[in-house]
N, C-alpha and C positions, 0 to 999 in steps of 0.2 A: 527393588530399587528401580525407579523410572529413569529412562534416558530421553534425549531430545525427540527421537522418533515416536516414542510413546506419547509425549505431549502433543505432537503434531497429529498423530492418528486420533487421539482423543478429541482434539479440536475439530478435526474433519467430520467426526460423527455428529457434531452439534451446529454446524454452519452451512450456509448456502455456498455452492461452488458452481462455476461455469467454465466451459472450455474456452480456448482462445477465440474460436469462431463466435461463440455466444458473447464473450467479452467484447469483441470488436463491434458486434451489433449494438451492445449497450453503450459503448463509447460513441458510436455514430449517432445514437439517440440523445447524447448529452449527459450521461452519467458522470458524476464526479469521480476522479481517480486519485487514490491515496497510494503513494509509492513508499513502502516502508524499508527500502534498501538504504544502505549507508550512503552518505553524500557523494563519495567518489563513484559509486555504482550508478547513482542517479544521473550525475553529470556526464557519464559516458553515453547515455541514451535513455530516453524515457518516452512514455506516451504523452502526446501534446496536451498541455494543460494540467498535468498531474502535479499535486503538491507532494513535497517530500517531507515526511516525518519518520525518521529512522525508528525501527522497532524498539530500540532501547530507550527512546524518549516519548513513546506513544501515550502512556498514561498521563504524564503531566501536560502534554500538548492537548489532550482531549478532555481534561478534567474541568468541570464547571466551576470549581472553587479555587483552582490554582492560578495565582496572579500571572504566571508566565505562559499560560495556555495559548495555543494558536487559535485565534478567533475563526479562521477559515474552516477549521475542523470542529472545534468546540461548539460553535453556534450552528452547526449544520447536522444536528442529530437526526432530523427527520428526512434529510435528503438521501437519495440513493447513492451508494459508494461502491466502487470496484476497488478492491485492495490487491496490490501487486508487490511482489518481491522478485528475486531472481528465478526461483524454481517453484514457489508456492508454499513452502514450509513456514517461513516467517509471516507471510500474509495470512495463512490459516490461523496462526496464533494471534495475530493482530485482529483478525475478523472476530474471533471468539471474544477477545478482550473488549472490542468496541460494542459487541452485542451486550456484554455484561455491564458496560458503562451506559447503556440506554440508547444506543444508536439503533434505529428501527429497520434499516434496509441496507445491510452490508453483505457483500458477496466477495468471495475469494476467487482469483483467477488461477485455475489449475494449470500448472506448468510455468507460471510466472512469466517474466519478461523473456526467459529462454524460449518458452513455447510461443509467445507472441512473435518474437523475432523469427523463429523457425517457420512460422506460418506466413511470413512475409508482410506482416502488418506494419504500418508506418511508425517510425520512432523519430524523435527530434533530439537535438543536443540542447537541453534546457539552460536557461540562465539560472543564477542562484536566487532569484527573487521569490521563487516558490518553495524555498527550503526553510526548514525550522533550524537546522544546524548549518552554519556557514563555515566553510573551510578557509583558512588563511591562504592556502595555496591548493587549488584543486588537485586531486590525485589523477593520475593518468592510468587508464586500464587499456593495455594494448593487446 
């Protein structure tokens, strides 16, 4: 029987990954950032310009044939994407899924936003305009 870590390790064998330092360099060069954390996590601090599509709604948001897809993601299959979550696990799963859905240049940020923040790289408090799921009242993470 497989557990979560089995799925994450399997995904990591099949995807591209970068360190926080390498990810920061990619962000500086203009790579698109996909944040797959939950809305409350995203609103607590994110990489500037990141779009938020929680892991749980990734497939419909990226699907070419789903009427409710997110055009910012769905129509950017050939663009370079850096995928982030809190620690890198959800992003690894998301990166594998996006590869399988035909995205051609997707990379996981090892260590996620925790590693990004620990390295001292900039974060912003984003507005909800770049979110797929909008909260009625934002969660507070203290």
